[in-house]
N, C-alpha and C positions, 0 to 999 in steps of 0.2 A: 295108697301110700305114694305112688308116682305122681298122682293128681295134686296131692297136698304139697309135695316137694316142688313141683312145677309152679304152683301158685306162689309159694313163698319166694322162689327165685325170681319170678316175674314181677312181683311187687317191689322186691329190692332193686331190680334193674330199672323199673319205672321211677322209683324214688330217687335213685342216684342220678338218672338223666334229668329229672326235674330239678335237682339241686345243682345242676350245671357240671356235674362230673363229665369227663370227656366221653361222649357218646360211643365212639369206636371202642374204647377200652372196656367200657361197661357192657356193650352188647357181646363183645368177643368173649369176655370172662363169663358172662351169663351163658353163652352157648357152650363153652367148655365145661361149665359145671353141670349144665343139663345133659350133655353127652356122657360125662362121667356118671351122672345119675343113672342114665340109661344102661351103662355097662354094669354098674353095681346091682340095679334091680332087674337086669335081664330083660329089659323091655324092647331092645332093638340093637342091631348090629351096625356099627358106625360105617364100615366099609364092606363091600362084598369080598368074599374070600380071595377072589383072583387079583384084587388090588390092595389087599390088606398088607401091612407091614409085618404081620405075624403076631403083634401084640396089640390088643384093642386100645390100651392106653396111648400108644404111639399113633394109632389110627385117627384120634382126635386131631392131632397136629398135622397128620398126613392129609386129612380132609381140608383143613385150613390152607395148607400149601397148595393143594389142587384148585381150590377155590380161587386163591390169588392168581394162580397161573391162568386159569380159564377165563376169569373176569377181566384180567389186564389185557389179555390177547384179543379179546373180542369186544364185549360191551365197554370195558374200561378205555380202550383205545378210542372208540367212537365218542364217549363222553369227553375225554381229554382233548380230542381234536376239536369238537365243538366249542369247549371253553377257551382253547388257545386261539381259535378264529375270532370269538367274541372279544377277547382281550386285545387282539390285534386291531379289530375294528374301532375299538375305543382309543387305542394308541394313535391311529392315524387320523382320527376325527370323523370317520365315516358314519358312525352311529349318530354323532351330534348333528351332521348335516341332513341325515335322513329324518331325524325328529324335527329339526327346524323347517324343513320342506313340508312335512306332513301336517304340522300344526298351522301353517300359514293360512289355510282357508278358514280356520276357526275365528280368526280376527275379523272376518267379513260378516259373521252372524252377530246380531244384536239382541238375541233373546238369552238372557243369562243362564238359565237352568237347562235350556236346550243345548247350549255350548258345554255345559258341565256333563250332561249325558253323552254328547259327541266325544268329549275328551276321553271318557271311560271306554267307549268303543274304539277310538283311534288308538289309545294306548294298548288295548288288547291285541289289536292288529300289529302294532309295532312290536309287541312281545314275541312274535313269530321270529323276528330277526334280531331282537335285543334280548337275550335270555336272562339277564340280571335284573331282578325285580327292583333292587335299590338303585342301580345304574340307570334304568329307564325312569324310575321315579324322580331322580335328581335332575335328569335332562328335561323332564316335563315341567319341573318346578322352575327351571330357568327360562323356559320357552312359553308354556301355555298358562301357568299360574298367574303371571301378570295380567294376561288377557281376562282371566276369570275374575280377578279382583277389580280390574277397571270396569267390568260390566256390572259390578255391584254384588257378586257372590261373596259370602262371607269366607274368611280364611279357613274355618274348620270344614265347610262344605267342599271348598277347592281341594283341600289336602285329603279329604275322605275319597273323593273321586280318583285323584291322582294315586293315592296309596293303594287303590284296588285295581289299578290298570293291568296288573299281572296276576289277577286272582285266578286265572286259568293257566296252568302250566301246560302250554300247548305247542305242538309243532316239532319238527325234527331237531331244532336247536335247543330243546329241553332235555336235560339228563334224565329227568323222571319219565319223560315220553320214551326215550330210547330204552330205558329199563323195562318199562311196561310193555313195549312192543316185543322185547327180547323174551320176557317171561310168557307172553302170550303166544310166542312161536310164529310171529308174523313180521314182515318187514315194516320199517317205520313209515314208508309212504303209504301203505295200505292202512296202517293204524290211524295215521293223520287223516286221510281223506274219507275213509269208510266209517270211522268211529268217532274221532275227536271232533271233526267239523260239524256233523249233524247235531250232536249233543251240545257242543260248544255254542253254536249259534243260538240254540234255545236259551241257554244260560246267559249269554251276552245281552240278548234282547230283554229279558226279565230284569237283569241287574241294571241296565241303562234306564228302563222305566222306573225302577225303584229308586235310583239315585235322583231322578228328576222329581219324584214326589216326596221322598224322605228328606232330602236336603232342604227343599222349600219349607217343609213342615218345621224342621228343627230351626231354620233361620227365623221364621215367623214366631215360633215359641220363645226364642231367645231375644226377641225384640230388634233383630237386625233389620235395618232399612236398606232395600236395594237402591243404590245410587251409583250412577256412573261417575268415574273419576279418571284422572290422567293415567295413561298407560305407562306403568313403571317397569320398563324392561330392564333386565340386568344389563350392567355395563360390560359387554362382551365385545372385544375388538374383532373387526372383520377378518383380521389375520388368523384368528383362533379357529375359523372354519375353513376346511379345504374346499376345493371347487364343488359346485353343486352336483356334478357327474358322480362324485363319490357316493351319493345316496343309493346308487344301484349296487355298490359292492356287498352290503350286508344281505341283499336279497338273492345274490347269485347262488348260494348253496341250495336254498329251498327251491329255486328255479331248476337247478340241475337234477335234484332228487325227484321232483315231480315230473319233469320232462322225460327223464329215463326211467319210467316205471310203468305199471300196468295201465295207467290212465294216459300214457303219452307213447313214446318210442319204446317198444318192448324188446327190440332186437339188440339194445345196448343196455348193459347193467351198470347201475351207479349206486354205490353205498355212501353212507354218511362221511366216512373218512376220506374217500376219494373226492367227494364234492368239496369238502373243506380244504383239501390240499390244492385242488384246481383253483378254487376261489382265492386262496393265499397267493398263488402264483400270479393271478390276474391283478390282485391288489398291489403286489410288489412292482408289477409293471407300471400301474398308475402312479405309484409313489416315485419311480424312477423318472417318468416323464414330468412329474411335478417339480422334482428337486435336481435332477441330473447329477446325482451323487451316489454312485454305486456303493461306496463304503458305508454311507449312512443307511442305505436301504438293506444292505446285507446284515448290518448290526441290528436293525429294528426287528428282524425276524426272531431275535432272542425272546421278545415279548410273547410270541406264540409258544415257544417252548417253555418259558416260564409259566404261562397259563396252563399248559398241559401238566407241568409239575405240580402246581397248586392243586389241581383237580385229583391227581393220584393221592396226594397227602391228606385230602379232605374227603372228597366224594367216593372215590374208589375204596379206600380203606373202610369207609362207612357201609358201603354195599357189602363188602366181604364179611364185615362184622355182623351186619344184619342177616346175611345168609347163614353164618355160623349159628347165631341165635335161633333162626328159624329151623335149622337142621336139628338142633337140640330139642326143640319143641316137638318136632316130628318123631325122633328117635325114642323119646321117653314116652311117647304115646298120647301126648296132650291134645294133638289135633284130631286123631281118631276118636278120642274121648268126647271132645267138643262136638264133632259131627254126629256121633252116635246119640248124644244127649239132644241135639237139635232135631234129629229124626224121630226119636222116641217121644219127644214133647210136642211133635207136630209142626215144628218150625221148618219151613221149606227153604229153598234156595234164595228166594227173595228176602226172607228174614235174615239169612246169613250175610247176604250183601250189605243190608242196613247195619247190621252189628259190626261188621269189619270196617265199613265206612265211618261209623260213629267212633270207633277206637282210633282210627287214624286222625279224624277231625279233633277229638279231644286232645290227643298227643300234640298235634300241630300247634294248638292254641297255647298249651302249656310250655312247649319247648320254643315257640317262636320260629319254628322251622317246618317247611314242607318237605324237606328232603329226608331228615332223620327218621320220622315215623314211617314214611313210605318205603324207604329202603329197608327198615327193620322187618316190615311185614309183607312186602311185595312177593318175596320168594314163596311165602305160603299160599298165595292166592291161586295159582294153578292147581295145586294139590286139593284145596278145599273146594274149588269150583268143580273139578272133575268128580269128586265124590258126591257132590250136590247135583250132579248132572247139569251143570251150567257151562256155557262158553267162558273161557278164562277172561275174555275181555269184559264180560258182564260184571265181573268182580274187580278186575284191575282198573278199568276206566273210572268208575265212580270213586274208587279209593284214591287214585291219582288226582283227580279233580278236587276231592275233599281236602287233600293235604294243602293245596295252594289256596283254596277258598278259605279254609279255616285259619290259615296263616295270616290272612288279611284281617283277622279280628283279634290278633295277638298284639298287645301294646309293646311287646319286646322284640318283635321281629324287625330285621334291619330296615326294610323299606319304610315301615310306619314310623320307625325312630328317626330315620334320615329326612323324610319329607316334613315330619312334625318339627324337627330341629330348625330346618331352613325357614319355616313359616312362624317359628317361635310360639308354637301351641302345644299343649299337652298331648302325648300319644294316647293317653287313657280317654281324653275327650274325643279324639279322632275315631277310636274304635267303637265309641258309642254310636257314631254316625255310619260306621261301616257295618255294624252288626245286622241290621235289618236287611240291607241288600245282599249280604253274604248268606244270611239264613234263607232268603229267597233262592239264592243260587244253589244252595245245598239241596233244597226240596226239588228244584227243577233238575239238578244233577241226577238224582235217583230216578224220578219219574221218566225223564227222557231216556235214560239208559234202559230202563225196563221196556219202554215202548219201541225205541229205535234199534237197540242192539240185539241181535239174534244169533 
């Protein structure tokens, strides 16, 4: 009875999210319904006796309140600080000048599809410092897209490479990374250096090679002729860019986090929020030296706070809603049932990782979002992994990467829509060209995780 009830609720939740109902509301309501079902069917206690309100029905809302409180105070603050810093970097132009400086060497290479592959690799590196996929995509369309077109690459090939430059949600500036590390019970620096980098390098190499081969094949198949043309750089005033020294500002947080970690100076502790606040202070000093206008600089910091607020309204509420839905699945016994079924049918931990990854990937394609499906299921991963005798990272890492990889194959995701619009091509035509590289990325994601993560 409980399993049938869970299945019905899950299908309804999935259908409503697919139909673009507000994901937070749908997941939260789904979690409440499942927890209510657990009370009625007697499958689980919502809160332990010592923290119960005294009435199980009130405990459902007490759990949501506690989740909001704990998430906002720790994980939520980190994600909000990261987003606020990223928004401030955009506001002062530091992100633009970093991209401009980074893509300059590409104009010196005269092999069209080699530059295309290099664009993907460079974009993935820049994603460490510019966590917005659509923001990075637009910047690359202004800077490197004209170079690719001038070398003779087709519009669709150029857009496909640029649209996948953040196909790996990686690094301390990523909200998904912060959430994954938190659920795995390790600090973000360790998660990044010990797990994300080894697996990520394998994926990036394979995707770069696939872009090189696949985009050439598509261009030949479509009859595109590779011809050099005039470099049609966007008409951007030099005044729109701050001094080149600003390129170091987006890099400072990552530098601080890695310097004061187990791979650097271990006597000093540095968390994500502290690193972001220090970096904001340094950036404001740069801005004051540039403008000599204290009032202007003091006012500009509102951008940082606004960025934090937007993240609370979108990402943090989504995480809490996802945790509520996950708790409902746990309390009604669905996860235990799934694990028992997997064990009795001979499916091991490896198969469970594949199943969870496939669910995330499918959801990301349908929703056009890498955040929503991962936030909905991330809270379940440590529980499932422990019962399957797996390291939590062995389940969380491929799930996290799968969300951003699959997002790059969705014609409704923001970055694909944005870069397609600038190039005036169909996003559906673009994802036909991203599908094979991303399929390769998904396969390598799983294989590399099984081989490298212990």
